[in-house]
mmCIF file of the N, C-alpha and C atoms, coordinates in Angstrom:
data_MODEL
# 
_entry.id   MODEL 
# 
loop_
_atom_site.group_PDB 
_atom_site.id 
_atom_site.type_symbol 
_atom_site.label_atom_id 
_atom_site.label_alt_id 
_atom_site.label_comp_id 
_atom_site.label_asym_id 
_atom_site.label_entity_id 
_atom_site.label_seq_id 
_atom_site.pdbx_PDB_ins_code 
_atom_site.Cartn_x 
_atom_site.Cartn_y 
_atom_site.Cartn_z 
_atom_site.occupancy 
_atom_site.B_iso_or_equiv 
_atom_site.pdbx_formal_charge 
_atom_site.auth_seq_id 
_atom_site.auth_comp_id 
_atom_site.auth_asym_id 
_atom_site.auth_atom_id 
_atom_site.pdbx_PDB_model_num 
ATOM 1   N N  . MET A 1 1  ? 36.959 -1.425 0.649   1.00 0.00 ? 1  MET A N  1 
ATOM 2   C CA . MET A 1 1  ? 38.400 -1.292 0.569   1.00 0.00 ? 1  MET A CA 1 
ATOM 3   C C  . MET A 1 1  ? 38.971 -1.601 1.947   1.00 0.00 ? 1  MET A C  1 
ATOM 4   N N  . ALA A 1 2  ? 39.813 -2.596 2.043   1.00 0.00 ? 2  ALA A N  1 
ATOM 5   C CA . ALA A 1 2  ? 40.333 -3.062 3.318   1.00 0.00 ? 2  ALA A CA 1 
ATOM 6   C C  . ALA A 1 2  ? 41.490 -2.218 3.835   1.00 0.00 ? 2  ALA A C  1 
ATOM 7   N N  . GLU A 1 3  ? 42.256 -1.621 2.945   1.00 0.00 ? 3  GLU A N  1 
ATOM 8   C CA . GLU A 1 3  ? 43.420 -0.847 3.378   1.00 0.00 ? 3  GLU A CA 1 
ATOM 9   C C  . GLU A 1 3  ? 42.995 0.458  4.027   1.00 0.00 ? 3  GLU A C  1 
ATOM 10  N N  . GLU A 1 4  ? 43.797 0.885  4.967   1.00 0.00 ? 4  GLU A N  1 
ATOM 11  C CA . GLU A 1 4  ? 43.551 2.163  5.623   1.00 0.00 ? 4  GLU A CA 1 
ATOM 12  C C  . GLU A 1 4  ? 44.008 3.294  4.726   1.00 0.00 ? 4  GLU A C  1 
ATOM 13  N N  . LEU A 1 5  ? 43.155 4.264  4.506   1.00 0.00 ? 5  LEU A N  1 
ATOM 14  C CA . LEU A 1 5  ? 43.513 5.462  3.756   1.00 0.00 ? 5  LEU A CA 1 
ATOM 15  C C  . LEU A 1 5  ? 43.826 6.570  4.743   1.00 0.00 ? 5  LEU A C  1 
ATOM 16  N N  . LEU A 1 6  ? 44.875 7.317  4.451   1.00 0.00 ? 6  LEU A N  1 
ATOM 17  C CA . LEU A 1 6  ? 45.311 8.381  5.350   1.00 0.00 ? 6  LEU A CA 1 
ATOM 18  C C  . LEU A 1 6  ? 45.011 9.753  4.755   1.00 0.00 ? 6  LEU A C  1 
ATOM 19  N N  . THR A 1 7  ? 44.699 10.682 5.616   1.00 0.00 ? 7  THR A N  1 
ATOM 20  C CA . THR A 1 7  ? 44.570 12.073 5.182   1.00 0.00 ? 7  THR A CA 1 
ATOM 21  C C  . THR A 1 7  ? 45.962 12.682 5.068   1.00 0.00 ? 7  THR A C  1 
ATOM 22  N N  . LEU A 1 8  ? 46.063 13.835 4.431   1.00 0.00 ? 8  LEU A N  1 
ATOM 23  C CA . LEU A 1 8  ? 47.347 14.500 4.336   1.00 0.00 ? 8  LEU A CA 1 
ATOM 24  C C  . LEU A 1 8  ? 47.893 14.843 5.740   1.00 0.00 ? 8  LEU A C  1 
ATOM 25  N N  . LYS A 1 9  ? 47.024 15.238 6.625   1.00 0.00 ? 9  LYS A N  1 
ATOM 26  C CA . LYS A 1 9  ? 47.425 15.534 8.002   1.00 0.00 ? 9  LYS A CA 1 
ATOM 27  C C  . LYS A 1 9  ? 48.026 14.284 8.662   1.00 0.00 ? 9  LYS A C  1 
ATOM 28  N N  . GLN A 1 10 ? 47.435 13.120 8.416   1.00 0.00 ? 10 GLN A N  1 
ATOM 29  C CA . GLN A 1 10 ? 47.955 11.882 8.984   1.00 0.00 ? 10 GLN A CA 1 
ATOM 30  C C  . GLN A 1 10 ? 49.307 11.510 8.376   1.00 0.00 ? 10 GLN A C  1 
ATOM 31  N N  . VAL A 1 11 ? 49.491 11.823 7.094   1.00 0.00 ? 11 VAL A N  1 
ATOM 32  C CA . VAL A 1 11 ? 50.781 11.545 6.441   1.00 0.00 ? 11 VAL A CA 1 
ATOM 33  C C  . VAL A 1 11 ? 51.881 12.390 7.102   1.00 0.00 ? 11 VAL A C  1 
ATOM 34  N N  . PHE A 1 12 ? 51.598 13.670 7.330   1.00 0.00 ? 12 PHE A N  1 
ATOM 35  C CA . PHE A 1 12 ? 52.586 14.528 7.993   1.00 0.00 ? 12 PHE A CA 1 
ATOM 36  C C  . PHE A 1 12 ? 52.829 14.099 9.442   1.00 0.00 ? 12 PHE A C  1 
ATOM 37  N N  . SER A 1 13 ? 51.793 13.626 10.109  1.00 0.00 ? 13 SER A N  1 
ATOM 38  C CA . SER A 1 13 ? 51.946 13.116 11.457  1.00 0.00 ? 13 SER A CA 1 
ATOM 39  C C  . SER A 1 13 ? 52.866 11.883 11.442  1.00 0.00 ? 13 SER A C  1 
ATOM 40  N N  . GLU A 1 14 ? 52.657 10.989 10.493  1.00 0.00 ? 14 GLU A N  1 
ATOM 41  C CA . GLU A 1 14 ? 53.495 9.798  10.341  1.00 0.00 ? 14 GLU A CA 1 
ATOM 42  C C  . GLU A 1 14 ? 54.945 10.196 10.058  1.00 0.00 ? 14 GLU A C  1 
ATOM 43  N N  . LEU A 1 15 ? 55.108 11.183 9.177   1.00 0.00 ? 15 LEU A N  1 
ATOM 44  C CA . LEU A 1 15 ? 56.453 11.680 8.884   1.00 0.00 ? 15 LEU A CA 1 
ATOM 45  C C  . LEU A 1 15 ? 57.152 12.180 10.139  1.00 0.00 ? 15 LEU A C  1 
ATOM 46  N N  . ASN A 1 16 ? 56.482 13.018 10.893  1.00 0.00 ? 16 ASN A N  1 
ATOM 47  C CA . ASN A 1 16 ? 57.082 13.576 12.089  1.00 0.00 ? 16 ASN A CA 1 
ATOM 48  C C  . ASN A 1 16 ? 57.371 12.487 13.134  1.00 0.00 ? 16 ASN A C  1 
ATOM 49  N N  . THR A 1 17 ? 56.505 11.475 13.223  1.00 0.00 ? 17 THR A N  1 
ATOM 50  C CA . THR A 1 17 ? 56.736 10.369 14.140  1.00 0.00 ? 17 THR A CA 1 
ATOM 51  C C  . THR A 1 17 ? 57.970 9.591  13.734  1.00 0.00 ? 17 THR A C  1 
ATOM 52  N N  . GLN A 1 18 ? 58.090 9.280  12.442  1.00 0.00 ? 18 GLN A N  1 
ATOM 53  C CA . GLN A 1 18 ? 59.260 8.523  11.959  1.00 0.00 ? 18 GLN A CA 1 
ATOM 54  C C  . GLN A 1 18 ? 60.550 9.333  12.089  1.00 0.00 ? 18 GLN A C  1 
ATOM 55  N N  . VAL A 1 19 ? 60.474 10.627 11.842  1.00 0.00 ? 19 VAL A N  1 
ATOM 56  C CA . VAL A 1 19 ? 61.661 11.479 11.988  1.00 0.00 ? 19 VAL A CA 1 
ATOM 57  C C  . VAL A 1 19 ? 62.104 11.474 13.451  1.00 0.00 ? 19 VAL A C  1 
ATOM 58  N N  . ALA A 1 20 ? 61.166 11.608 14.367  1.00 0.00 ? 20 ALA A N  1 
ATOM 59  C CA . ALA A 1 20 ? 61.501 11.607 15.797  1.00 0.00 ? 20 ALA A CA 1 
ATOM 60  C C  . ALA A 1 20 ? 62.074 10.243 16.197  1.00 0.00 ? 20 ALA A C  1 
ATOM 61  N N  . HIS A 1 21 ? 61.492 9.164  15.711  1.00 0.00 ? 21 HIS A N  1 
ATOM 62  C CA . HIS A 1 21 ? 61.961 7.816  16.030  1.00 0.00 ? 21 HIS A CA 1 
ATOM 63  C C  . HIS A 1 21 ? 63.373 7.593  15.499  1.00 0.00 ? 21 HIS A C  1 
ATOM 64  N N  . ALA A 1 22 ? 63.694 8.184  14.359  1.00 0.00 ? 22 ALA A N  1 
ATOM 65  C CA . ALA A 1 22 ? 65.038 8.044  13.771  1.00 0.00 ? 22 ALA A CA 1 
ATOM 66  C C  . ALA A 1 22 ? 66.090 8.848  14.532  1.00 0.00 ? 22 ALA A C  1 
ATOM 67  N N  . GLY A 1 23 ? 65.638 9.846  15.291  1.00 0.00 ? 23 GLY A N  1 
ATOM 68  C CA . GLY A 1 23 ? 66.579 10.677 16.033  1.00 0.00 ? 23 GLY A CA 1 
ATOM 69  C C  . GLY A 1 23 ? 66.684 12.094 15.508  1.00 0.00 ? 23 GLY A C  1 
ATOM 70  N N  . GLY A 1 24 ? 65.752 12.514 14.669  1.00 0.00 ? 24 GLY A N  1 
ATOM 71  C CA . GLY A 1 24 ? 65.745 13.873 14.155  1.00 0.00 ? 24 GLY A CA 1 
ATOM 72  C C  . GLY A 1 24 ? 65.894 13.919 12.635  1.00 0.00 ? 24 GLY A C  1 
ATOM 73  N N  . ASN A 1 25 ? 65.828 15.154 12.108  1.00 0.00 ? 25 ASN A N  1 
ATOM 74  C CA . ASN A 1 25 ? 65.898 15.349 10.660  1.00 0.00 ? 25 ASN A CA 1 
ATOM 75  C C  . ASN A 1 25 ? 67.168 14.787 10.048  1.00 0.00 ? 25 ASN A C  1 
ATOM 76  N N  . ASN A 1 26 ? 68.330 15.087 10.695  1.00 0.00 ? 26 ASN A N  1 
ATOM 77  C CA . ASN A 1 26 ? 69.598 14.622 10.131  1.00 0.00 ? 26 ASN A CA 1 
ATOM 78  C C  . ASN A 1 26 ? 69.676 13.120 10.081  1.00 0.00 ? 26 ASN A C  1 
ATOM 79  N N  . ALA A 1 27 ? 69.261 12.454 11.158  1.00 0.00 ? 27 ALA A N  1 
ATOM 80  C CA . ALA A 1 27 ? 69.316 10.995 11.201  1.00 0.00 ? 27 ALA A CA 1 
ATOM 81  C C  . ALA A 1 27 ? 68.357 10.386 10.172  1.00 0.00 ? 27 ALA A C  1 
ATOM 82  N N  . PHE A 1 28 ? 67.171 10.954 10.036  1.00 0.00 ? 28 PHE A N  1 
ATOM 83  C CA . PHE A 1 28 ? 66.186 10.470 9.063   1.00 0.00 ? 28 PHE A CA 1 
ATOM 84  C C  . PHE A 1 28 ? 66.738 10.651 7.648   1.00 0.00 ? 28 PHE A C  1 
ATOM 85  N N  . ALA A 1 29 ? 67.370 11.778 7.413   1.00 0.00 ? 29 ALA A N  1 
ATOM 86  C CA . ALA A 1 29 ? 67.956 12.054 6.088   1.00 0.00 ? 29 ALA A CA 1 
ATOM 87  C C  . ALA A 1 29 ? 69.040 11.035 5.758   1.00 0.00 ? 29 ALA A C  1 
ATOM 88  N N  . ARG A 1 30 ? 69.923 10.764 6.703   1.00 0.00 ? 30 ARG A N  1 
ATOM 89  C CA . ARG A 1 30 ? 70.977 9.772  6.486   1.00 0.00 ? 30 ARG A CA 1 
ATOM 90  C C  . ARG A 1 30 ? 70.382 8.377  6.242   1.00 0.00 ? 30 ARG A C  1 
ATOM 91  N N  . LEU A 1 31 ? 69.393 8.026  7.041   1.00 0.00 ? 31 LEU A N  1 
ATOM 92  C CA . LEU A 1 31 ? 68.756 6.715  6.945   1.00 0.00 ? 31 LEU A CA 1 
ATOM 93  C C  . LEU A 1 31 ? 68.138 6.476  5.573   1.00 0.00 ? 31 LEU A C  1 
ATOM 94  N N  . HIS A 1 32 ? 67.599 7.546  4.973   1.00 0.00 ? 32 HIS A N  1 
ATOM 95  C CA . HIS A 1 32 ? 66.888 7.408  3.694   1.00 0.00 ? 32 HIS A CA 1 
ATOM 96  C C  . HIS A 1 32 ? 67.637 8.005  2.500   1.00 0.00 ? 32 HIS A C  1 
ATOM 97  N N  . GLY A 1 33 ? 68.883 8.409  2.732   1.00 0.00 ? 33 GLY A N  1 
ATOM 98  C CA . GLY A 1 33 ? 69.702 8.936  1.640   1.00 0.00 ? 33 GLY A CA 1 
ATOM 99  C C  . GLY A 1 33 ? 69.169 10.237 1.046   1.00 0.00 ? 33 GLY A C  1 
ATOM 100 N N  . ARG A 1 34 ? 68.600 11.073 1.897   1.00 0.00 ? 34 ARG A N  1 
ATOM 101 C CA . ARG A 1 34 ? 68.047 12.355 1.455   1.00 0.00 ? 34 ARG A CA 1 
ATOM 102 C C  . ARG A 1 34 ? 68.849 13.497 2.052   1.00 0.00 ? 34 ARG A C  1 
ATOM 103 N N  . ASN A 1 35 ? 68.684 14.682 1.489   1.00 0.00 ? 35 ASN A N  1 
ATOM 104 C CA . ASN A 1 35 ? 69.315 15.891 2.012   1.00 0.00 ? 35 ASN A CA 1 
ATOM 105 C C  . ASN A 1 35 ? 68.561 16.340 3.251   1.00 0.00 ? 35 ASN A C  1 
ATOM 106 N N  . LYS A 1 36 ? 69.315 16.769 4.285   1.00 0.00 ? 36 LYS A N  1 
ATOM 107 C CA . LYS A 1 36 ? 68.651 17.185 5.524   1.00 0.00 ? 36 LYS A CA 1 
ATOM 108 C C  . LYS A 1 36 ? 67.720 18.379 5.327   1.00 0.00 ? 36 LYS A C  1 
ATOM 109 N N  . GLY A 1 37 ? 68.038 19.251 4.364   1.00 0.00 ? 37 GLY A N  1 
ATOM 110 C CA . GLY A 1 37 ? 67.150 20.383 4.063   1.00 0.00 ? 37 GLY A CA 1 
ATOM 111 C C  . GLY A 1 37 ? 65.826 19.930 3.488   1.00 0.00 ? 37 GLY A C  1 
ATOM 112 N N  . THR A 1 38 ? 65.863 18.872 2.688   1.00 0.00 ? 38 THR A N  1 
ATOM 113 C CA . THR A 1 38 ? 64.626 18.304 2.142   1.00 0.00 ? 38 THR A CA 1 
ATOM 114 C C  . THR A 1 38 ? 63.742 17.779 3.250   1.00 0.00 ? 38 THR A C  1 
ATOM 115 N N  . ILE A 1 39 ? 64.344 17.074 4.196   1.00 0.00 ? 39 ILE A N  1 
ATOM 116 C CA . ILE A 1 39 ? 63.587 16.527 5.316   1.00 0.00 ? 39 ILE A CA 1 
ATOM 117 C C  . ILE A 1 39 ? 62.997 17.665 6.141   1.00 0.00 ? 39 ILE A C  1 
ATOM 118 N N  . SER A 1 40 ? 63.772 18.711 6.357   1.00 0.00 ? 40 SER A N  1 
ATOM 119 C CA . SER A 1 40 ? 63.270 19.862 7.105   1.00 0.00 ? 40 SER A CA 1 
ATOM 120 C C  . SER A 1 40 ? 62.092 20.493 6.394   1.00 0.00 ? 40 SER A C  1 
ATOM 121 N N  . ASN A 1 41 ? 62.158 20.623 5.083   1.00 0.00 ? 41 ASN A N  1 
ATOM 122 C CA . ASN A 1 41 ? 61.028 21.169 4.313   1.00 0.00 ? 41 ASN A CA 1 
ATOM 123 C C  . ASN A 1 41 ? 59.804 20.270 4.421   1.00 0.00 ? 41 ASN A C  1 
ATOM 124 N N  . TRP A 1 42 ? 60.007 18.964 4.384   1.00 0.00 ? 42 TRP A N  1 
ATOM 125 C CA . TRP A 1 42 ? 58.867 18.046 4.519   1.00 0.00 ? 42 TRP A CA 1 
ATOM 126 C C  . TRP A 1 42 ? 58.228 18.205 5.899   1.00 0.00 ? 42 TRP A C  1 
ATOM 127 N N  . THR A 1 43 ? 59.046 18.179 6.952   1.00 0.00 ? 43 THR A N  1 
ATOM 128 C CA . THR A 1 43 ? 58.493 18.202 8.297   1.00 0.00 ? 43 THR A CA 1 
ATOM 129 C C  . THR A 1 43 ? 57.841 19.538 8.632   1.00 0.00 ? 43 THR A C  1 
ATOM 130 N N  . ASN A 1 44 ? 58.260 20.608 7.965   1.00 0.00 ? 44 ASN A N  1 
ATOM 131 C CA . ASN A 1 44 ? 57.659 21.924 8.193   1.00 0.00 ? 44 ASN A CA 1 
ATOM 132 C C  . ASN A 1 44 ? 56.543 22.240 7.200   1.00 0.00 ? 44 ASN A C  1 
ATOM 133 N N  . CYS A 1 45 ? 56.153 21.238 6.420   1.00 0.00 ? 45 CYS A N  1 
ATOM 134 C CA . CYS A 1 45 ? 55.067 21.382 5.417   1.00 0.00 ? 45 CYS A CA 1 
ATOM 135 C C  . CYS A 1 45 ? 55.391 22.466 4.396   1.00 0.00 ? 45 CYS A C  1 
ATOM 136 N N  . ASN A 1 46 ? 56.669 22.675 4.116   1.00 0.00 ? 46 ASN A N  1 
ATOM 137 C CA . ASN A 1 46 ? 57.074 23.665 3.114   1.00 0.00 ? 46 ASN A CA 1 
ATOM 138 C C  . ASN A 1 46 ? 57.188 23.071 1.730   1.00 0.00 ? 46 ASN A C  1 
ATOM 139 N N  . ARG A 1 47 ? 56.936 21.795 1.610   1.00 0.00 ? 47 ARG A N  1 
ATOM 140 C CA . ARG A 1 47 ? 57.046 21.119 0.337   1.00 0.00 ? 47 ARG A CA 1 
ATOM 141 C C  . ARG A 1 47 ? 55.921 20.115 0.224   1.00 0.00 ? 47 ARG A C  1 
ATOM 142 N N  . GLU A 1 48 ? 55.423 19.935 -1.006  1.00 0.00 ? 48 GLU A N  1 
ATOM 143 C CA . GLU A 1 48 ? 54.377 18.929 -1.205  1.00 0.00 ? 48 GLU A CA 1 
ATOM 144 C C  . GLU A 1 48 ? 54.925 17.540 -0.905  1.00 0.00 ? 48 GLU A C  1 
ATOM 145 N N  . VAL A 1 49 ? 54.014 16.636 -0.619  1.00 0.00 ? 49 VAL A N  1 
ATOM 146 C CA . VAL A 1 49 ? 54.425 15.250 -0.359  1.00 0.00 ? 49 VAL A CA 1 
ATOM 147 C C  . VAL A 1 49 ? 54.849 14.634 -1.683  1.00 0.00 ? 49 VAL A C  1 
ATOM 148 N N  . SER A 1 50 ? 56.137 14.371 -1.820  1.00 0.00 ? 50 SER A N  1 
ATOM 149 C CA . SER A 1 50 ? 56.677 13.822 -3.042  1.00 0.00 ? 50 SER A CA 1 
ATOM 150 C C  . SER A 1 50 ? 56.668 12.288 -2.977  1.00 0.00 ? 50 SER A C  1 
ATOM 151 N N  . ASN A 1 51 ? 56.898 11.684 -4.126  1.00 0.00 ? 51 ASN A N  1 
ATOM 152 C CA . ASN A 1 51 ? 56.995 10.221 -4.164  1.00 0.00 ? 51 ASN A CA 1 
ATOM 153 C C  . ASN A 1 51 ? 58.156 9.729  -3.317  1.00 0.00 ? 51 ASN A C  1 
ATOM 154 N N  . SER A 1 52 ? 59.268 10.461 -3.289  1.00 0.00 ? 52 SER A N  1 
ATOM 155 C CA . SER A 1 52 ? 60.400 10.037 -2.464  1.00 0.00 ? 52 SER A CA 1 
ATOM 156 C C  . SER A 1 52 ? 60.073 10.141 -0.973  1.00 0.00 ? 52 SER A C  1 
ATOM 157 N N  . CYS A 1 53 ? 59.277 11.124 -0.598  1.00 0.00 ? 53 CYS A N  1 
ATOM 158 C CA . CYS A 1 53 ? 58.814 11.217 0.788   1.00 0.00 ? 53 CYS A CA 1 
ATOM 159 C C  . CYS A 1 53 ? 57.929 10.030 1.120   1.00 0.00 ? 53 CYS A C  1 
ATOM 160 N N  . LEU A 1 54 ? 57.007 9.720  0.246   1.00 0.00 ? 54 LEU A N  1 
ATOM 161 C CA . LEU A 1 54 ? 56.113 8.591  0.462   1.00 0.00 ? 54 LEU A CA 1 
ATOM 162 C C  . LEU A 1 54 ? 56.895 7.284  0.530   1.00 0.00 ? 54 LEU A C  1 
ATOM 163 N N  . ASP A 1 55 ? 57.897 7.126  -0.332  1.00 0.00 ? 55 ASP A N  1 
ATOM 164 C CA . ASP A 1 55 ? 58.741 5.926  -0.310  1.00 0.00 ? 55 ASP A CA 1 
ATOM 165 C C  . ASP A 1 55 ? 59.421 5.781  1.052   1.00 0.00 ? 55 ASP A C  1 
ATOM 166 N N  . ALA A 1 56 ? 59.961 6.887  1.560   1.00 0.00 ? 56 ALA A N  1 
ATOM 167 C CA . ALA A 1 56 ? 60.641 6.831  2.849   1.00 0.00 ? 56 ALA A CA 1 
ATOM 168 C C  . ALA A 1 56 ? 59.703 6.441  3.981   1.00 0.00 ? 56 ALA A C  1 
ATOM 169 N N  . LEU A 1 57 ? 58.425 6.775  3.825   1.00 0.00 ? 57 LEU A N  1 
ATOM 170 C CA . LEU A 1 57 ? 57.434 6.456  4.850   1.00 0.00 ? 57 LEU A CA 1 
ATOM 171 C C  . LEU A 1 57 ? 56.776 5.098  4.635   1.00 0.00 ? 57 LEU A C  1 
ATOM 172 N N  . GLY A 1 58 ? 57.065 4.480  3.491   1.00 0.00 ? 58 GLY A N  1 
ATOM 173 C CA . GLY A 1 58 ? 56.427 3.199  3.171   1.00 0.00 ? 58 GLY A CA 1 
ATOM 174 C C  . GLY A 1 58 ? 54.986 3.373  2.775   1.00 0.00 ? 58 GLY A C  1 
ATOM 175 N N  . LEU A 1 59 ? 54.690 4.494  2.149   1.00 0.00 ? 59 LEU A N  1 
ATOM 176 C CA . LEU A 1 59 ? 53.324 4.805  1.714   1.00 0.00 ? 59 LEU A CA 1 
ATOM 177 C C  . LEU A 1 59 ? 53.275 4.928  0.205   1.00 0.00 ? 59 LEU A C  1 
ATOM 178 N N  . GLU A 1 60 ? 52.057 4.853  -0.337  1.00 0.00 ? 60 GLU A N  1 
ATOM 179 C CA . GLU A 1 60 ? 51.878 5.105  -1.763  1.00 0.00 ? 60 GLU A CA 1 
ATOM 180 C C  . GLU A 1 60 ? 50.660 5.997  -1.945  1.00 0.00 ? 60 GLU A C  1 
ATOM 181 N N  . ARG A 1 61 ? 50.686 6.756  -3.025  1.00 0.00 ? 61 ARG A N  1 
ATOM 182 C CA . ARG A 1 61 ? 49.595 7.674  -3.346  1.00 0.00 ? 61 ARG A CA 1 
ATOM 183 C C  . ARG A 1 61 ? 48.516 6.899  -4.101  1.00 0.00 ? 61 ARG A C  1 
ATOM 184 N N  . VAL A 1 62 ? 47.267 7.113  -3.727  1.00 0.00 ? 62 VAL A N  1 
ATOM 185 C CA . VAL A 1 62 ? 46.143 6.517  -4.429  1.00 0.00 ? 62 VAL A CA 1 
ATOM 186 C C  . VAL A 1 62 ? 45.163 7.634  -4.791  1.00 0.00 ? 62 VAL A C  1 
ATOM 187 N N  . GLU A 1 63 ? 44.395 7.398  -5.816  1.00 0.00 ? 63 GLU A N  1 
ATOM 188 C CA . GLU A 1 63 ? 43.432 8.396  -6.256  1.00 0.00 ? 63 GLU A CA 1 
ATOM 189 C C  . GLU A 1 63 ? 42.027 7.832  -6.032  1.00 0.00 ? 63 GLU A C  1 
ATOM 190 N N  . MET A 1 64 ? 41.127 8.684  -5.552  1.00 0.00 ? 64 MET A N  1 
ATOM 191 C CA . MET A 1 64 ? 39.758 8.233  -5.303  1.00 0.00 ? 64 MET A CA 1 
ATOM 192 C C  . MET A 1 64 ? 38.788 9.212  -5.949  1.00 0.00 ? 64 MET A C  1 
ATOM 193 N N  . PHE A 1 65 ? 37.569 8.750  -6.123  1.00 0.00 ? 65 PHE A N  1 
ATOM 194 C CA . PHE A 1 65 ? 36.519 9.551  -6.736  1.00 0.00 ? 65 PHE A CA 1 
ATOM 195 C C  . PHE A 1 65 ? 35.242 9.358  -5.935  1.00 0.00 ? 65 PHE A C  1 
ATOM 196 N N  . ARG A 1 66 ? 34.326 10.341 -6.020  1.00 0.00 ? 66 ARG A N  1 
ATOM 197 C CA . ARG A 1 66 ? 33.018 10.190 -5.426  1.00 0.00 ? 66 ARG A CA 1 
ATOM 198 C C  . ARG A 1 66 ? 31.999 10.835 -6.337  1.00 0.00 ? 66 ARG A C  1 
ATOM 199 N N  . ARG A 1 67 ? 30.757 10.469 -6.155  1.00 0.00 ? 67 ARG A N  1 
ATOM 200 C CA . ARG A 1 67 ? 29.670 11.021 -6.971  1.00 0.00 ? 67 ARG A CA 1 
ATOM 201 C C  . ARG A 1 67 ? 29.398 12.461 -6.573  1.00 0.00 ? 67 ARG A C  1 
ATOM 202 N N  . LYS A 1 68 ? 29.101 13.278 -7.569  1.00 0.00 ? 68 LYS A N  1 
ATOM 203 C CA . LYS A 1 68 ? 28.740 14.671 -7.315  1.00 0.00 ? 68 LYS A CA 1 
ATOM 204 C C  . LYS A 1 68 ? 27.354 14.724 -6.701  1.00 0.00 ? 68 LYS A C  1 
ATOM 205 N N  . LYS A 1 69 ? 27.114 15.762 -5.930  1.00 0.00 ? 69 LYS A N  1 
ATOM 206 C CA . LYS A 1 69 ? 25.765 15.991 -5.403  1.00 0.00 ? 69 LYS A CA 1 
ATOM 207 C C  . LYS A 1 69 ? 24.890 16.425 -6.564  1.00 0.00 ? 69 LYS A C  1 
ATOM 208 N N  . PRO A 1 70 ? 23.636 16.004 -6.574  1.00 0.00 ? 70 PRO A N  1 
ATOM 209 C CA . PRO A 1 70 ? 22.743 16.421 -7.670  1.00 0.00 ? 70 PRO A CA 1 
ATOM 210 C C  . PRO A 1 70 ? 22.562 17.938 -7.693  1.00 0.00 ? 70 PRO A C  1 
ATOM 211 N N  . ILE A 1 71 ? 22.435 18.472 -8.887  1.00 0.00 ? 71 ILE A N  1 
ATOM 212 C CA . ILE A 1 71 ? 22.201 19.908 -9.052  1.00 0.00 ? 71 ILE A CA 1 
ATOM 213 C C  . ILE A 1 71 ? 20.738 20.193 -8.704  1.00 0.00 ? 71 ILE A C  1 
ATOM 214 N N  . ALA A 1 72 ? 20.506 21.248 -7.931  1.00 0.00 ? 72 ALA A N  1 
ATOM 215 C CA . ALA A 1 72 ? 19.131 21.616 -7.555  1.00 0.00 ? 72 ALA A CA 1 
ATOM 216 C C  . ALA A 1 72 ? 18.358 22.004 -8.802  1.00 0.00 ? 72 ALA A C  1 
ATOM 217 N N  . SER A 1 73 ? 17.077 21.633 -8.852  1.00 0.00 ? 73 SER A N  1 
ATOM 218 C CA . SER A 1 73 ? 16.258 21.930 -10.043 1.00 0.00 ? 73 SER A CA 1 
ATOM 219 C C  . SER A 1 73 ? 16.201 23.433 -10.284 1.00 0.00 ? 73 SER A C  1 
ATOM 220 N N  . GLY A 1 74 ? 16.223 23.797 -11.547 1.00 0.00 ? 74 GLY A N  1 
ATOM 221 C CA . GLY A 1 74 ? 16.213 25.207 -11.922 1.00 0.00 ? 74 GLY A CA 1 
ATOM 222 C C  . GLY A 1 74 ? 17.598 25.820 -11.950 1.00 0.00 ? 74 GLY A C  1 
ATOM 223 N N  . ARG A 1 75 ? 18.587 25.051 -11.617 1.00 0.00 ? 75 ARG A N  1 
ATOM 224 C CA . ARG A 1 75 ? 19.966 25.575 -11.609 1.00 0.00 ? 75 ARG A CA 1 
ATOM 225 C C  . ARG A 1 75 ? 20.865 24.683 -12.449 1.00 0.00 ? 75 ARG A C  1 
ATOM 226 N N  . GLY A 1 76 ? 20.356 24.222 -13.567 1.00 0.00 ? 76 GLY A N  1 
ATOM 227 C CA . GLY A 1 76 ? 21.135 23.349 -14.421 1.00 0.00 ? 76 GLY A CA 1 
ATOM 228 C C  . GLY A 1 76 ? 22.263 24.076 -15.135 1.00 0.00 ? 76 GLY A C  1 
ATOM 229 N N  . LYS A 1 77 ? 23.132 23.271 -15.735 1.00 0.00 ? 77 LYS A N  1 
ATOM 230 C CA . LYS A 1 77 ? 24.253 23.850 -16.492 1.00 0.00 ? 77 LYS A CA 1 
ATOM 231 C C  . LYS A 1 77 ? 23.767 24.413 -17.795 1.00 0.00 ? 77 LYS A C  1 
ATOM 232 N N  . ASN A 1 78 ? 24.457 25.435 -18.265 1.00 0.00 ? 78 ASN A N  1 
ATOM 233 C CA . ASN A 1 78 ? 24.178 25.988 -19.595 1.00 0.00 ? 78 ASN A CA 1 
ATOM 234 C C  . ASN A 1 78 ? 24.833 25.082 -20.626 1.00 0.00 ? 78 ASN A C  1 
ATOM 235 N N  . GLY A 1 79 ? 24.176 24.909 -21.747 1.00 0.00 ? 79 GLY A N  1 
ATOM 236 C CA . GLY A 1 79 ? 24.800 24.147 -22.819 1.00 0.00 ? 79 GLY A CA 1 
ATOM 237 C C  . GLY A 1 79 ? 24.206 22.844 -22.949 1.00 0.00 ? 79 GLY A C  1 
# 
């Protein structure tokens, strides 16, 4: 996969960087047509990362999967 995947911590870091670059929560809110309270909740991690937050950051949510670790012998599932 060529695209860079970000952790949630990196997403919040990007948010705070963009908010600071815009001139603060109020300026970022005006720039993206959002309520300043919503921006404050995002920057303080009081709200989950919504699609509108991701849109403002130019990001998209992707889903990934990985293989489970094998179950140790003698500890199989019932059923």
